[in-house]
DRENMI-525188 format. One record per residue: residue number from 1; residue in one letter; x, y, z of N, C-alpha, C in turn. Coordinates in pm, 1 decimal, always signed. Atoms other than C-alpha are relative to their C-alpha. Layout:
<pts>
[pt NUM,"a",[X,Y,Z],[X,Y,Z],[X,Y,Z]];
...
</pts>
This chain:
<pts>
[pt 1,"q",[+52.7,-65.6,-118.1],[+7703.2,+25586.8,+3149.5],[-95.6,-94.9,+71.7]];
[pt 2,"v",[+85.3,+81.2,-84.7],[+7532.5,+25408.6,+3437.2],[-61.5,+89.9,+106.3]];
[pt 3,"q",[+69.7,-69.5,-107.0],[+7271.3,+25551.9,+3673.6],[-38.1,-100.9,+107.5]];
[pt 4,"l",[+26.0,+87.5,-113.1],[+7225.4,+25401.3,+4020.2],[-95.2,+69.2,+96.5]];
[pt 5,"v",[+97.3,-53.4,-93.9],[+6928.8,+25452.7,+4254.4],[-21.3,-101.4,+111.1]];
[pt 6,"e",[+18.3,+86.6,-115.6],[+6920.8,+25304.3,+4604.8],[-139.9,+15.2,+57.6]];
[pt 7,"s",[+127.7,-2.8,-69.3],[+6603.7,+25215.6,+4795.1],[+1.7,-103.9,+111.1]];
[pt 8,"g",[+15.1,+99.3,-104.9],[+6490.5,+25017.8,+5098.5],[+50.3,+41.7,+136.0]];
[pt 9,"g",[-45.4,-46.7,-128.9],[+6647.1,+25222.4,+5374.0],[-116.0,+35.5,+91.2]];
[pt 10,"g",[+101.8,-32.4,-97.6],[+6458.6,+25304.5,+5690.5],[+51.8,-19.4,+140.1]];
[pt 11,"v",[-32.2,+17.0,-141.4],[+6450.0,+25250.0,+6065.1],[-24.6,-144.8,+40.3]];
[pt 12,"a",[+12.5,+136.4,-48.7],[+6508.2,+24909.8,+6223.2],[+41.6,-7.5,+145.7]];
[pt 13,"q",[-41.0,+27.2,-137.0],[+6536.0,+24778.0,+6577.2],[+133.4,-73.1,+1.8]];
[pt 14,"p",[-117.9,+84.8,-13.2],[+6867.7,+24637.4,+6697.2],[-39.2,-147.6,-6.2]];
[pt 15,"g",[+33.5,+139.1,+23.7],[+6871.0,+24273.4,+6591.6],[-96.9,-22.8,-113.7]];
[pt 16,"g",[+94.5,+10.9,+109.3],[+6625.9,+24346.4,+6311.5],[+67.1,-12.9,-134.5]];
[pt 17,"s",[-47.5,+20.6,+136.7],[+6658.8,+24322.8,+5935.6],[-51.3,+108.6,-92.8]];
[pt 18,"l",[+38.8,-85.3,+111.0],[+6647.0,+24546.8,+5630.8],[+64.1,-54.5,-126.5]];
[pt 19,"t",[-56.7,+36.1,+128.7],[+6704.2,+24479.7,+5262.0],[+6.9,+123.4,-87.9]];
[pt 20,"l",[-21.4,-112.1,+89.2],[+6852.0,+24748.4,+5039.9],[+7.4,-48.2,-144.0]];
[pt 21,"s",[-7.5,+31.3,+141.8],[+6817.7,+24751.5,+4662.2],[+62.3,+116.4,-74.8]];
[pt 22,"c",[-58.8,-98.6,+88.7],[+7007.4,+24935.1,+4391.0],[-43.4,-33.1,-141.8]];
[pt 23,"a",[+43.3,+17.1,+138.2],[+6851.4,+24978.3,+4046.7],[+99.3,+69.0,-92.0]];
[pt 24,"a",[-96.1,-52.0,+95.6],[+7103.8,+25023.9,+3766.9],[-65.2,+15.5,-136.4]];
[pt 25,"s",[+51.9,-24.0,+133.7],[+7014.3,+25174.4,+3430.0],[+107.2,+66.4,-85.1]];
[pt 26,"g",[-98.5,-53.1,+92.4],[+7193.6,+25305.2,+3122.9],[+83.4,-111.9,-58.5]];
[pt 27,"s",[-91.8,+96.3,+61.2],[+7499.7,+25114.9,+3002.3],[+32.8,-113.8,+95.6]];
[pt 28,"t",[-20.4,+104.9,-99.3],[+7448.2,+24826.9,+3241.8],[+78.6,-118.2,-54.3]];
[pt 29,"y",[-77.3,+107.9,+60.5],[+7607.7,+24585.0,+2994.6],[+149.0,+13.0,+28.7]];
[pt 30,"s",[-141.5,-25.7,-23.0],[+7941.8,+24745.0,+3081.3],[+44.8,-26.9,+142.7]];
[pt 31,"i",[-33.9,+10.3,-141.4],[+7927.2,+24674.5,+3455.1],[+92.5,-118.1,+26.3]];
[pt 32,"y",[-103.5,+97.2,-31.8],[+8230.2,+24488.4,+3582.6],[-9.7,-49.1,+144.9]];
[pt 33,"a",[+14.1,+35.0,-140.4],[+8165.8,+24494.0,+3957.6],[-96.3,+98.1,+65.6]];
[pt 34,"m",[+88.6,-87.0,-75.7],[+7918.2,+24636.1,+4207.5],[+28.3,-16.0,+148.5]];
[pt 35,"s",[-35.4,-3.4,-141.4],[+7960.9,+24732.4,+4571.6],[-101.7,+81.4,+77.7]];
[pt 36,"w",[+70.2,-85.6,-94.0],[+7786.4,+24876.2,+4873.9],[+102.0,+68.3,+90.5]];
[pt 37,"y",[-77.1,-78.9,-94.0],[+7952.2,+25153.9,+5072.5],[-94.7,+60.8,+102.1]];
[pt 38,"r",[+81.2,-73.5,-95.9],[+7831.1,+25338.5,+5379.9],[+81.6,+111.4,+62.6]];
[pt 39,"q",[-63.5,-112.8,-66.0],[+7906.0,+25665.1,+5555.4],[-82.7,+39.2,+121.8]];
[pt 40,"a",[+64.5,-37.7,-124.9],[+7815.5,+25721.2,+5919.7],[+27.0,+147.7,+28.6]];
[pt 41,"p",[-22.8,-140.9,-33.7],[+7781.3,+26072.9,+6066.6],[+140.2,+23.6,+55.0]];
[pt 42,"g",[-133.9,-33.0,-44.2],[+8125.6,+26225.5,+6109.7],[+107.9,-96.7,-43.3]];
[pt 43,"k",[-95.6,+100.9,+45.2],[+8294.1,+25929.9,+5939.9],[+19.3,+7.3,-151.2]];
[pt 44,"g",[-22.5,+11.2,+141.9],[+8444.8,+25866.4,+5600.6],[-79.9,-113.8,-61.2]];
[pt 45,"r",[+71.6,+105.8,+69.9],[+8284.7,+25647.1,+5337.7],[+83.9,-128.2,+1.6]];
[pt 46,"e",[-70.3,+126.5,-8.5],[+8376.8,+25280.3,+5385.4],[-68.0,-106.2,-85.2]];
[pt 47,"l",[+51.3,+113.0,+76.6],[+8337.9,+24972.4,+5169.6],[-65.5,-99.9,+94.6]];
[pt 48,"v",[+73.1,+97.1,-79.8],[+8079.5,+24729.2,+5309.9],[+7.0,-138.9,-62.2]];
[pt 49,"a",[+4.1,+128.6,+69.0],[+8049.9,+24452.9,+5050.8],[+21.1,+22.5,-148.2]];
[pt 50,"i",[-30.0,-12.1,+141.7],[+8163.0,+24391.4,+4694.1],[-16.8,-135.3,-67.3]];
[pt 51,"m",[-1.6,+119.5,+82.1],[+8102.8,+24138.5,+4419.2],[+47.3,+36.9,-139.5]];
[pt 52,"s",[-61.7,-25.1,+128.9],[+8287.9,+24112.0,+4089.0],[-63.8,-85.7,-108.0]];
[pt 53,"i",[+65.5,+58.8,+116.5],[+8202.5,+23989.8,+3740.2],[+3.3,-152.1,+1.0]];
[pt 54,"n",[-11.6,+145.3,-2.6],[+8320.4,+23634.6,+3803.4],[-52.0,-62.3,+129.7]];
[pt 55,"g",[+73.0,+54.5,-112.6],[+8125.6,+23595.8,+4126.5],[+54.0,+17.3,+139.9]];
[pt 56,"p",[-48.5,-10.5,-138.3],[+8360.5,+23640.2,+4424.4],[-59.4,+118.6,+73.2]];
[pt 57,"t",[+50.6,-105.7,-85.9],[+8226.1,+23845.5,+4711.8],[+92.9,+19.1,+117.7]];
[pt 58,"n",[-79.0,-27.9,-117.8],[+8391.2,+24010.6,+5007.1],[-76.1,+98.1,+87.7]];
[pt 59,"y",[+67.4,-82.5,-98.4],[+8274.6,+24186.7,+5323.7],[+100.7,+52.8,+100.3]];
[pt 60,"i",[-80.2,-45.1,-112.3],[+8427.2,+24402.2,+5591.1],[-34.7,-86.5,+121.4]];
[pt 61,"d",[+15.3,+91.5,-112.5],[+8473.2,+24212.4,+5915.9],[-122.6,+31.4,+85.0]];
[pt 62,"s",[+108.2,-38.3,-88.8],[+8206.8,+24408.7,+6103.9],[-137.9,-44.9,-48.3]];
[pt 63,"v",[+128.9,+43.8,+52.1],[+7926.0,+24285.6,+5875.3],[+0.6,-145.1,-45.5]];
[pt 64,"r",[-10.9,+137.7,+46.4],[+8051.8,+23939.6,+5781.2],[-88.6,-91.3,+84.8]];
[pt 65,"g",[+92.1,+88.4,-68.1],[+7792.2,+23676.7,+5866.7],[-135.4,+60.9,+26.6]];
[pt 66,"r",[+127.1,-68.1,-21.8],[+7516.1,+23937.7,+5899.8],[-58.3,+57.1,-129.2]];
[pt 67,"f",[+43.2,-61.0,+125.6],[+7500.5,+24100.4,+5553.4],[+29.7,-93.3,-116.1]];
[pt 68,"t",[-20.8,+77.8,+121.0],[+7466.0,+23933.9,+5212.9],[-22.2,+87.9,-122.0]];
[pt 69,"i",[+11.4,-75.0,+124.3],[+7531.0,+24100.5,+4877.3],[-37.2,-96.2,-112.8]];
[pt 70,"s",[+40.0,+82.3,+113.0],[+7368.4,+23966.9,+4561.5],[-41.0,+89.4,-115.9]];
[pt 71,"r",[+39.4,-73.9,+119.1],[+7272.5,+24071.6,+4208.2],[-76.2,-90.2,-94.3]];
[pt 72,"d",[+59.0,+76.8,+107.8],[+7071.2,+23965.0,+3906.3],[+104.6,-21.5,-108.9]];
[pt 73,"d",[-97.6,+38.5,+101.0],[+7241.7,+23818.1,+3599.5],[+39.3,+115.7,-91.6]];
[pt 74,"a",[-24.3,-111.8,+91.2],[+7217.1,+24142.7,+3399.6],[+63.4,+121.0,+67.5]];
[pt 75,"w",[-57.1,-111.5,-75.2],[+7371.4,+24365.0,+3668.1],[-93.5,+120.4,+3.1]];
[pt 76,"t",[+97.0,-108.7,-7.2],[+7050.9,+24571.4,+3683.4],[-54.7,+20.8,+140.2]];
[pt 77,"t",[+46.1,-11.4,-137.6],[+6968.8,+24506.2,+4049.1],[+105.4,-55.2,+94.6]];
[pt 78,"l",[-92.3,+41.4,-105.4],[+7206.5,+24489.6,+4344.1],[-74.0,+5.4,+132.6]];
[pt 79,"t",[+72.1,+10.7,-126.3],[+7075.9,+24381.6,+4684.8],[+97.6,-16.2,+115.6]];
[pt 80,"l",[-73.4,+21.7,-124.2],[+7215.3,+24405.2,+5036.1],[-101.0,-42.2,+105.7]];
[pt 81,"q",[+86.7,+53.0,-103.4],[+7030.7,+24182.0,+5281.8],[+72.5,+10.8,+133.3]];
[pt 82,"m",[-64.1,-29.9,-126.5],[+7108.7,+24295.3,+5635.6],[-80.7,-62.5,+113.3]];
[pt 83,"h",[+61.6,+64.0,-115.4],[+7033.0,+24088.6,+5946.5],[+78.9,+33.8,+126.1]];
[pt 84,"d",[-62.5,-27.0,-129.2],[+7111.0,+24127.2,+6316.9],[+60.6,+139.8,+2.2]];
[pt 85,"l",[-49.2,-137.4,+9.3],[+7141.5,+24501.5,+6272.4],[+41.1,+54.7,+135.5]];
[pt 86,"k",[-54.5,-61.9,-119.6],[+7340.5,+24699.7,+6526.0],[-3.3,+151.4,-15.3]];
[pt 87,"p",[+1.0,-146.5,+11.2],[+7331.8,+25071.7,+6610.9],[+115.2,+54.9,-82.9]];
[pt 88,"e",[-113.9,-47.5,+76.6],[+7676.8,+25109.7,+6456.7],[-14.3,-21.4,-150.4]];
[pt 89,"d",[+30.1,+11.2,+142.1],[+7527.5,+25006.5,+6121.4],[-70.3,+124.0,-54.7]];
[pt 90,"t",[+66.7,-122.2,+42.2],[+7350.9,+25343.3,+6112.3],[+90.9,+81.6,-91.4]];
[pt 91,"a",[-79.8,-70.8,+99.0],[+7474.2,+25525.0,+5801.8],[-84.7,+24.6,-123.8]];
[pt 92,"v",[+52.5,-7.6,+135.1],[+7388.5,+25639.6,+5454.3],[+71.6,-105.4,-82.3]];
[pt 93,"y",[-55.9,+108.5,+79.2],[+7439.2,+25340.6,+5225.9],[-4.1,+37.5,-147.4]];
[pt 94,"y",[-15.7,-38.5,+139.5],[+7563.9,+25397.8,+4870.8],[+27.2,-121.1,-87.9]];
[pt 95,"c",[-26.4,+99.9,+102.0],[+7555.7,+25173.9,+4565.8],[+110.5,+50.2,-91.8]];
[pt 96,"n",[-111.9,-32.1,+87.7],[+7867.6,+25167.0,+4349.5],[+7.0,-102.1,-112.7]];
[pt 97,"a",[-20.0,+90.3,+112.6],[+7932.6,+25019.7,+4005.2],[+124.1,+40.7,-77.1]];
[pt 98,"d",[-112.7,-20.6,+89.7],[+8243.4,+24982.3,+3791.4],[-38.8,-50.7,-137.6]];
[pt 99,"g",[+29.6,+35.9,+137.5],[+8186.9,+24982.1,+3415.9],[+125.8,-11.7,-81.9]];
[pt 100,"d",[-117.0,+27.8,+83.0],[+8429.5,+24848.9,+3156.8],[-44.1,-7.9,-145.7]];
[pt 101,"i",[+28.8,-1.7,+142.9],[+8397.9,+24940.8,+2786.4],[+132.1,+10.8,-74.5]];
[pt 102,"g",[-124.4,-1.5,+75.8],[+8689.5,+24848.9,+2564.0],[+121.9,+25.8,+86.8]];
[pt 103,"n",[-110.1,-12.3,-96.0],[+8927.2,+24822.4,+2861.1],[+4.9,+135.5,+70.4]];
[pt 104,"y",[+10.4,-125.7,-72.2],[+8816.4,+25165.1,+2988.5],[-94.6,-18.7,+118.1]];
[pt 105,"r",[+76.7,+21.3,-122.4],[+8691.2,+25159.1,+3347.6],[-51.9,+132.1,+54.9]];
[pt 106,"e",[+65.0,-117.0,-57.4],[+8445.7,+25410.9,+3492.4],[-72.7,-41.1,+127.0]];
[pt 107,"t",[+64.4,+26.4,-128.3],[+8307.3,+25432.3,+3847.5],[-122.7,+89.1,+14.9]];
[pt 108,"y",[+126.2,-71.1,-16.4],[+7948.0,+25534.1,+3925.7],[-49.3,-14.4,+143.1]];
[pt 109,"w",[+54.7,-1.9,-134.9],[+7769.5,+25622.0,+4249.1],[-147.2,+36.4,-0.5]];
[pt 110,"g",[+135.0,-45.1,-28.3],[+7410.8,+25641.1,+4366.7],[+1.7,+113.5,+100.9]];
[pt 111,"s",[+11.4,-112.7,-92.6],[+7283.7,+25919.0,+4592.1],[-14.7,-42.4,+145.5]];
[pt 112,"g",[+3.5,+51.4,-135.6],[+7244.7,+25697.6,+4899.1],[-139.8,-19.4,+55.0]];
[pt 113,"t",[+123.6,+23.4,-73.0],[+6969.7,+25565.3,+5125.2],[+33.9,-13.8,+148.5]];
[pt 114,"q",[-29.0,-5.6,-143.3],[+6953.3,+25620.9,+5501.8],[-46.1,-127.1,+70.3]];
[pt 115,"v",[+33.1,+111.2,-89.0],[+6962.7,+25326.3,+5742.8],[+23.6,+46.2,+143.2]];
[pt 116,"t",[-10.4,-37.0,-140.3],[+6894.5,+25398.1,+6110.5],[-39.3,-118.7,+85.8]];
[pt 117,"v",[+24.6,+112.1,-90.4],[+6919.4,+25127.5,+6377.0],[-10.8,+56.2,+140.9]];
[pt 118,"s",[+25.9,-61.7,-128.9],[+6764.4,+25238.4,+6704.0],[-120.2,-65.4,+65.6]];
[pt 119,"s",[+115.0,+47.5,-74.7],[+6528.9,+25125.6,+6979.2],[-110.7,+103.7,+4.3]];
</pts>
């Protein structure tokens, strides 16, 4: 079992920056990959950025070059550094983790943190 808690959300100006953090606890040794998702009002949840156990990262086109995903070596902290924020980045951002124990994979979610980009 893995517990995920997001923090760092808030209000930013267009063109500004925010850094989100996700604290993982429980069976963190089992984590195989971690991701950030977001859900805007009236929209479905979409993948924003992902990194896997062997290091590769990927981003959706709308955030590429502006957002950076990173983690610590123990998979206990996941960070999303966001720059040049745009109003369309406004959403609830969710931390996701995939755990792997004996070839069994489980998916975990945090409760989300609100990001609002507005003048």
